C-alpha positions in Angstrom: 0.0 0.0 0.0 1.4 3.4 -0.9 1.2 6.1 1.8 0.7 9.6 0.6 3.6 12.1 0.7 1.2 14.3 2.8 0.9 11.7 5.5 4.6 10.9 5.5 5.5 14.6 5.9 3.3 15.2 9.0 5.5 15.2 12.1 4.3 13.6 15.3 2.6 15.8 17.9 5.2 15.3 20.7 2.9 16.4 23.5 0.8 13.3 22.7 3.9 11.1 22.2 5.1 12.0 25.7 1.5 11.2 26.9 1.8 7.7 25.5 5.1 7.2 27.3 3.5 8.5 30.5 0.7 6.0 30.1 3.2 3.2 29.8 4.9 4.2 33.1 1.5 4.4 34.8 0.6 0.9 33.6 3.8 -0.1 35.4 2.5 1.3 38.6 4.2 4.7 38.6 2.3 8.0 39.5 3.1 10.4 36.7 2.4 14.1 37.0 1.1 15.0 33.5 2.0 18.6 32.7 2.2 17.9 29.0 -1.3 18.3 27.8 -3.4 21.4 27.6 -6.6 19.9 28.9 -8.5 21.7 31.8 -9.1 19.3 34.7 -12.5 20.9 35.5 -14.7 19.5 32.7 -17.8 21.1 31.3 -20.0 23.3 33.5 -22.7 21.5 35.4 -25.5 23.0 33.4 -23.9 21.7 30.2 -23.6 18.2 31.6 -27.3 18.3 32.6 -28.2 19.5 29.1 -26.3 16.6 27.5 -28.2 14.1 29.7 -31.5 15.7 28.6 -30.4 15.6 24.9 -29.5 11.9 25.2 -32.9 10.8 26.4 -33.6 8.6 23.4 -35.0 11.3 21.1 -33.9 11.3 17.4 -30.7 13.2 16.9 -30.4 14.0 13.2 -27.7 16.0 11.5 -27.8 19.7 12.0 -27.2 22.2 9.3 -23.6 22.1 8.1 -23.0 25.6 9.6 -24.5 24.5 13.0 -27.6 24.9 15.0 -29.1 28.4 14.3 -29.7 29.0 18.0 -26.1 28.1 18.9 -24.7 30.4 16.2 -26.9 33.2 17.7 -25.7 32.4 21.2 -22.1 32.6 20.1 -22.8 36.0 18.4 -24.4 37.3 21.7 -21.3 36.1 23.5 -19.1 38.3 21.4 -21.4 41.3 22.1 -21.7 40.7 25.9 -18.1 39.7 26.5 -16.2 41.7 24.0 -18.6 44.5 23.0 -18.5 43.7 19.3 -21.4 42.9 17.0 -21.0 39.7 15.0 -23.8 38.6 12.6 -24.8 35.0 13.5 -24.7 34.2 9.7 -20.9 34.6 9.9 -20.6 32.1 12.8 -19.8 28.5 11.7 -20.0 25.7 14.3 -17.4 23.0 13.8 -16.1 19.7 15.1 -13.6 21.4 17.4 -11.3 24.3 16.6 -9.2 21.8 14.5 -12.1 21.4 12.0 -12.5 25.2 11.9 -8.8 25.5 11.0 -9.2 22.8 8.3 -12.2 24.5 6.8 -10.8 28.0 6.8 -7.5 26.7 5.4 -9.2 24.8 2.6 -11.2 27.9 1.7 -8.2 30.2 1.6 -5.0 28.3 0.7 -3.8 27.4 -2.8 -0.8 25.2 -3.6 2.4 27.2 -3.5 1.0 30.1 -1.3 3.3 31.3 1.4 1.9 31.6 4.9 3.6 33.4 7.8 3.5 31.8 11.3 5.4 32.6 14.4 8.1 30.3 15.8 7.3 29.0 18.4 3.6 28.2 17.7 1.0 25.4 17.8 2.3 22.7 15.5 -1.0 21.6 14.1 -1.6 25.0 12.5 1.4 24.7 10.2 0.8 21.0 9.6 -2.8 21.8 8.4 -1.6 24.6 6.1 1.2 22.5 4.6 -1.3 19.7 4.0 -3.1 22.0 1.6 0.1 22.7 -0.4 1.2 26.0 1.2 4.7 26.9 2.1 5.0 27.9 5.8 7.6 30.6 6.7 8.3 30.3 10.4 9.4 33.7 11.8 11.6 33.5 14.9 9.9 35.2 17.8 11.9 36.2 20.8 11.3 37.1 24.4 11.5 40.8 23.4 8.3 40.4 21.4 6.7 38.0 24.0 7.4 35.1 21.7 4.9 36.6 19.3 4.9 38.2 15.9 5.0 42.0 15.7 4.3 44.2 12.7 8.0 44.8 12.1 8.9 41.1 11.8 5.9 40.4 9.6 6.8 43.3 7.3 10.5 42.2 7.1 9.5 38.6 6.2 6.8 39.5 3.7 7.4 38.4 0.1 5.6 38.5 -3.2 4.4 34.9 -2.5 2.9 35.8 0.9 -0.9 35.2 0.8 -1.8 34.9 4.5 -0.8 35.0 8.1 -1.8 32.8 11.1 -1.6 34.2 14.6 -2.5 32.6 17.9 -3.2 35.0 20.8 -2.9 33.9 23.5 -0.4 31.4 22.3 0.3 27.8 22.8 3.1 27.1 23.9 4.0 30.3 25.5 0.8 31.5 27.1 1.5 35.0 25.9 -0.7 37.4 24.0 0.0 39.9 21.2 -0.8 43.4 22.5 -4.0 44.7 20.9 -2.5 47.6 19.1 0.3 45.4 17.7 -2.3 42.8 16.5 -4.3 45.6 14.9 -1.2 46.8 13.1 -0.4 43.3 11.8 -3.9 42.8 10.5 -3.8 46.2 8.8 -0.5 45.4 7.2 -1.9 42.2 5.8 -5.2 43.8 4.7 -3.3 46.4 2.7 -1.5 43.6 0.9 -4.8 41.9 0.2 -3.8 38.9 2.3 -6.0 36.9 4.6 -5.6 36.9 8.4 -6.5 33.9 10.5 -6.4 34.5 14.3 -6.7 31.6 16.8 -8.5 33.0 19.9 -9.3 29.7 21.7 -7.6 30.9 24.9 -8.8 34.5 24.7 -11.4 34.3 27.4 -8.9 32.8 29.8 -6.8 35.9 29.5 -6.2 38.4 32.2 -8.7 41.3 32.4 -7.6 44.9 32.5 -7.8 47.3 35.4 -11.4 48.0 34.7 -12.2 44.2 34.8 -12.7 44.0 31.0 -11.6 41.0 28.9 -9.3 41.5 26.0 -10.5 42.8 22.6 -11.5 40.1 20.1 -10.2 40.6 16.5 -13.6 41.4 14.9 -13.7 44.6 16.9 -10.9 46.0 14.7 -10.7 43.6 11.7 -14.2 42.3 10.6 -12.6 40.6 7.6 -10.3 38.4 9.6 -11.1 34.7 10.2 -11.3 34.0 13.9 -11.0 30.5 15.3 -12.4 29.6 18.7 -13.4 26.5 20.7 -15.5 25.2 23.6 -12.5 23.2 24.7 -10.5 25.6 26.9 -12.7 28.3 28.5 -15.7 25.9 28.7 -13.6 22.8 29.6 -15.1 20.7 26.9 -12.0 19.2 25.2 -13.4 15.7 24.4 -16.7 17.1 23.2 -15.0 18.2 20.0 -16.9 21.4 19.4 -15.6 24.7 18.1 -16.5 27.6 15.9 -15.1 30.2 13.5 -16.2 33.7 12.5 -15.6 34.3 8.9 -16.2 37.2 6.5 -19.6 37.2 4.8 -18.1 36.5 1.4 -16.5 33.3 2.7 -19.6 31.7 4.2 -20.9 29.9 1.0 -17.5 28.3 0.4 -17.1 27.3 4.1 -20.6 25.8 4.0 -19.8 23.7 0.9 -16.6 22.5 2.4 -18.3 21.6 5.7 -21.0 19.7 3.9 -18.4 17.6 2.2 -15.8 17.2 4.9 -17.8 16.9 8.1 -21.6 17.1 7.3 -21.9 18.8 10.7 -20.5 19.0 14.2 -21.9 16.6 16.8 -25.6 17.3 17.2 -25.8 16.3 20.9 -22.8 18.4 21.8 -24.3 21.4 20.0 -27.6 21.1 21.9 -25.8 20.8 25.2 -23.5 23.7 24.4 -26.4 26.1 24.4 -26.1 25.8 28.2 -22.6 27.3 28.1 -24.1 30.8 27.7 -26.3 30.9 30.7 -25.4 33.2 33.5 -24.6 30.3 35.8 -22.3 28.6 33.4 -20.5 31.8 32.6 -20.0 32.5 36.3 -18.5 29.0 36.7 -16.1 29.6 33.8 -15.0 32.9 35.3 -14.3 31.3 38.6 -12.1 28.8 36.8 -10.3 31.6 34.9 -9.4 33.1 38.3 -8.3 29.7 39.6 -6.0 29.3 36.6 -4.4 32.7 37.5 -3.7 31.3 41.0 -2.1 28.2 39.5 0.0 30.3 37.2 1.4 32.3 40.2 2.1 29.0 42.0 4.0 27.6 38.9 6.0 30.8 38.2 7.1 31.0 41.8 8.0 27.3 41.9 10.0 27.3 38.7 11.9 30.4 39.8 12.7 28.8 43.1 14.1 25.6 41.5 16.1 27.5 38.9 14.0 27.1 35.7 13.6 30.6 34.3 10.5 31.7 32.4 11.6 34.5 30.0 8.1 35.8 29.5 5.3 35.2 32.1 2.0 34.1 30.4 -1.1 36.3 30.5 -3.6 34.1 28.8 -3.3 30.4 27.9 -2.4 28.0 30.8 1.2 27.3 29.7 4.6 28.5 30.7 7.6 28.2 28.4 10.7 27.8 30.4 14.4 27.8 29.5 16.5 24.7 30.1 19.6 25.8 28.2 21.6 26.3 31.4 21.1 22.7 32.5 23.4 21.2 29.9 20.5 19.2 28.4 18.5 19.8 25.2 14.8 20.3 25.7 14.2 16.8 24.4 16.8 15.3 26.8 15.3 17.3 29.7 11.8 16.0 29.0 12.9 12.4 28.6 14.8 12.4 31.8 12.2 14.3 33.7 9.7 11.7 32.7 11.7 8.6 33.4 13.6 9.9 36.5 11.0 12.2 38.1 7.8 10.9 36.5 6.8 14.3 35.3 5.5 14.6 31.7 6.4 17.8 29.9 6.6 18.9 26.2 9.9 19.7 24.5 10.2 22.8 22.4 10.7 20.7 19.3 6.9 20.4 19.0 6.6 24.2 18.4 9.1 25.1 15.7 12.9 25.3 15.4 14.0 28.6 16.9 13.6 27.5 20.6 13.3 23.8 19.8 16.3 22.7 21.8 16.3 25.3 24.6 12.7 25.6 25.9 10.1 23.3 27.4 6.3 23.8 27.7 4.5 23.1 31.0 0.7 23.1 31.2 -0.8 24.1 34.5 -4.3 22.9 33.6 -4.1 20.3 36.4 -4.9 20.4 40.1 -3.0 22.5 42.6 -1.9 19.3 44.3 -0.4 17.9 41.1 1.3 21.2 40.5 2.9 21.3 43.9 4.0 17.7 43.5 5.3 18.3 40.0 7.3 21.3 41.0 8.8 19.4 43.9 9.8 16.5 41.7 11.3 18.8 39.1 13.2 20.6 41.8 14.9 17.4 42.9 15.6 16.5 39.3 17.2 19.8 38.5 19.3 19.6 41.6 20.5 16.2 40.6 21.8 17.6 37.3 24.3 19.8 39.2 
């Protein structure tokens, strides 16, 4: 059987690979602290769980429209208005089988073979894998601590070529947990718009971000660039990772193409998950999610203090996603060696920088603090002993 060049070219997702190794150790009786996967430990809000039980009462559950349940699309549009003070027409909201499906649909609608797409390094690996699967050439732009491990308008402009047709940005970012400042993001979007290039902005961690001094959440991209494609998900803020439900907001001109692609690629997102997700937008569910956002901030403080204490520097503290990106270059180990040894010697699972690009691949490690406080305390303690043993 001949395997496609596309499949052969796709690199493993090393966070998942380390998860498999951790599972093997657990099967041998070891207690592994898993700080490698970005999966909130809270689960869906109680009202959503109850709504799913009601939906699964034996009633018929046919396909929904390819773009999603109309009432869910309307609820998502209201969420943008209530949380981010921006009006989004529900007709521009597309409900998808997780943010991954939204990325696939948007990429399929925008990318042609040979197009150049600009992405930050480090960045979420699946984004570039999806883009490359559709025949585009990805240019990874090294992002440093000085720009919060994010792109800025200057770096985008200096890397722009005649082949550049689009730019993908994640803010807040996986793996660094950092955000692009709103004015810088607006400048990047404007630069791309002037060059008639598409902008795709992954905001799946946006509502976990720190609020400003007036208690307001960060701006969402549609507030300053209504023609950008915005990717979001129920996985992170609403704690619904395994439900595989996400959405995107697309320009009106793109809706028919997205609908045709959705009909052919996925038919529709899970109908039961869509019905249950309506309960995400009740006052009670949103209050639960806000309590969890505050709890994540407390966990972040615990991790930052702990890593500093044991000698693992974090060049840029996160302000959004539940990750820290720490530097291991002073340990004498590459990030891969550090993660392998931490797993087998300390039974702590982490993710090496190799997952997220090339610029910091051998020097940095991602830690996810989307686990319990007890596990974080134990994980930091184990890492402290491991780091001390290296000296």
